[in-house]
N, C-alpha and C positions, 0 to 999 in steps of 0.2 A: 829215526830207527831205534831199535834201545835192547840193548842183552840183558833178559832180566834176572835180578841175583840170586833168589829163591828157587826157580823154576830152570837156569840154566838155558829157556828158548831166547832168540831171539827174534824180535817183529815190530812192528809200526808200537811206536809210544804211545799210551792211552793218555796218559800226564798231559796234563796243560803245559806249551811251549814254554810259558816262564811262570815263575808263581813267588808269591812273596815267601819266604819262611821265617820264624822267629827261635834264633839260636839260645834265647836269655833264657835261664833255669826259672822251673816254676816260681812263680811268688810265695813267700810262705806266709799263707795266711792267721797261722796261729800262734800264738805269742804262752810260752812257760815261764810260769815262775815260780822257784823253788827256794821255800823262805824258811831259812835253814840259822845254824851258831855253830861257832866253830869247840864247842864243847858239849853239843847233843848227841848224848849216845845213840838216840834213835836214829837220827841223823847218818852217824856208822854205819849203823846197822843195815841202811838201804842201799848202802855204796854198790854191792854188786849190780843188785835189782837195776838203780840210776845208772847205771854204766850201760848197758844192756841197752836198755829202752832209747838211750843217748845213741848210740852207738848203730842200732838198726833202723829208729825212727825219727833220727835228728833230723831228717831230710825233710818231715814234716813241720818242725816249727822253728821261732827263736828259739832260746834256751836262756833265764835270765835268771841267777843267784842271785837272790836278796838274804842282806843280814838283817836278822829279824831281832837281837838284844835280849839273850837268855837271862844273862845273870850281870844286874851292874856295877853292885857289888851285894855283902853279906850283911844281913841286919839284924835284929833282936825277935825279928817277926817270923815266921813262915815261909818259906819260900815257894815248897810245892807239899802241901798238907795233904794232896791228894797220895805223892809215894813217900810220905810220912818226911817229908827234908824239911829238916829245921836248921840245920848247921851242915858244914863242909863235910865233915865224918860219916854223914847219913848217907851221901851220896854213893859212895863206896862198895854198899852191896849190893846197891838198883844197879850201877851200870854193870856189876859183876855178873850179875843175870841178865842183863839184856846180852853182854858178849856170851855166854853160855846158850842161851835163847839162839841169838843170831848167827853163832859161830863166826863172826866177827869180834876178834880177841880183844878184851879189856882186863887190864890189873887192876885200876881202880883205888891202889894204897896210897896215890899220890894224894888223894884227896883226904888224906886221916894224916899225913907227916908232912906234905906243901901244898896245901890247897889253892886252887886256879881260884883268885879272888876274886877276878870279872871276868868277862868275854869280849868287853867290848875294847881291850887293848889289841889280840889278835884280827877282830872285827875290823878297827881302824887300819890294822896295817891290810888287810881283804881289799880293803877300798881303796886304799893307796895306791896300791899294783894294779888294779883294773884300773885306776883313773889316770897314771902317766904310763902303763903299757898296754895289757891286754885281760880281754877274760880270761884266756888260754892260761896265762901264766897264775892267774889271782889264782883260779881254780886250782892249779899244781901246788899252790902254799896251801889255799885251806885242806887239801889232801893231804899231804905233809905234815901239817899242823894236827892233823886228827890223828897221822899214824903216832905220830912224839907224845900225844896225851895218853892218848888210849892203852897202845901198845909197848912204848917204850917209855912212859911215866915218869913223862917232861913239862912241866910247867911251863904250859905256854903264853901265859902273861907275863912270864919274867922276858924280861929286855933282851938278855942276853942270847934267849933260847929262840925268840923271834928275830934275831938279829942271824944266826946263829940258820937259822929255816930259809929264811929270804939268801942269803947267802949263796946255799946249796941249788939255788933257782938261777945262778949266774948274775944276780941282779946284789946292790950295794946295802947289803943287809943295816949300817949303821945311818946312812942316810933315808931310810924306806923308812926307818922305825922312828928316828927322830921324828921327822915329817908327822907321823901319823899323829904326834904326841901332839901337836900344835892344834891349833883351834881347828886349822883345816880338817883332820882328820875327823874330829866329830862330827862339823857340820856334814860331810858326805857322809857321811854313820846315820847321820839322824835323817837324813833323805829317805835310806833304807826304811827305816824306821815308818816314817811317814807312810813309803807303799806299802810294806807289811800292814798298816793301820788301814787302807784306802782300800785294800784285798780283802780284809775282814780276816787276818789269820789272829789266831788266838794259842797256837802251837807249833811245834814243830816235831817232825819237819812236817811242811805244809806244800802242796802242788795245784798249783790253780791253772789249768788252761783256758785261755781267752780266744774265742773264734773273731772273724770281722766284722761281726754282728754286735760286738759286745757280749755274748752269753758263753759261757763258759762252766767248768765243772772244778770242782773245789775236792782232792783228795787228802784228809788229815791221816798224820799216822803213817807209820811203815805198813807197805803193802805187798802183794806177790805182783810181780811179773806183768800178769795178768789182769790186772787192776789196771795200770797206768797205759795199758796197749788198748783197752776198752775204755778206759776216760776220751782218749784219744781220740778212737772210733767215732763216739758219743758227739765230743765237739765239733768234728769234722762234717758230721752227718750223715757218714758211711761204714758200709755194713763191712768191705773188708779193705785192708792195706797193704800197700807191697813194703816188707821190710827190707833193709840192705842182708847181704850175707855178714855174719860175724867176722871180724880182722882173724888173723892167721893170731895163734899165740905170741910168734915169735915177736911179731910186727906190735901187739898188744903189750906186752912185758918189754917190747922197745920204749914206747911212748911211757908206762906206766913206773916203770922200775922196778916196784913192789907188787906182788901180788899175791893174796890169801888162797887159799886152797877155796872156799866159800865163792869165791868172786871168779875161780876159772870154772867153778862146777856149775854156776848160775850162767855163763855168757857161754857155754857152751850143752850145757842140758845133760851133764853127765854126772853121776853118783860118787859120791865121795869115797867108793871104794874103788873106785875104777881113774884117779887121777892119778896114779904113780904110773898107770901103763900110757894114758893121754898123757903126760908129760914126756913121757921117753920115746912114744910114738911122733911127738908134734916138734920136739927140743932139739939141736945136739947137745950132747952132755957136757961139749966146752962153753955152753954159750948162758948159763945160769947157774946157781946156784939155790940149794934147797936147804931151809932151815926150819926151827920151830921152837915156837913159843907160845906158853900159856897152851898146850896141849893141839894145838892145830899148826899146821905145815904154812909156809910162806917162800916164794918166789922172788928171786932178784937176780937182776943181769950181772 
């Protein structure tokens, strides 16, 4: 006999007396590779979209962040002639344009006054944190490094800046930055470069989704949220996907520590004009601080 949970009716059980069931989570057959670089402005611009994609659809895939090696060093020839970039100072107006378009704020004046000479040092630190600790801490380091560079104008290739960012993660910044400067640092970074090359990546950001048949979708450059969802549908060969509910704003801010208005707007599908009302509804006044920089609002714990 059995009482049916849905109907509330008790009667003879129709199911088999005993059956084997599997409580293991469905294996994720999709591998998603995000090829990026700490000083890639367009990668900073897609942070809002990428966060929502991972939050709502991450149960379908394994996510891998791959360092691509945007700038080894400045030299006499053009670095990016398509964007008119021949020397560090040329980067500043390009970055500001990206910041204004995306509303992920970018100052950029650092590239005139105290330019980043190479993106390899912060990339090596990323790889060391990933190797010695875990992907989540490495990804948080990448986020903090980008905030420091684009918004707060710190040179993230300087040792002292990298040490401070790593220390803020609760790790030993001096030890990790020093180890990243040893041959092992470049060795593990070269592994990422090799992977990016094998994936056919030629620019950043590039997101590649590969299924168990080893067929995939490549999405180059910053795209709207729907493009990544459509790519996932295509590689899964499914017409509909079941997104997870977005996390509450309080739990998201607890996890992320700092969120720009644009990031909240994208995550929760709200207009910029509604952001203050949304914040007041979702957060208690004592639980956050609102600040402004470069014409954009941001919220911190």
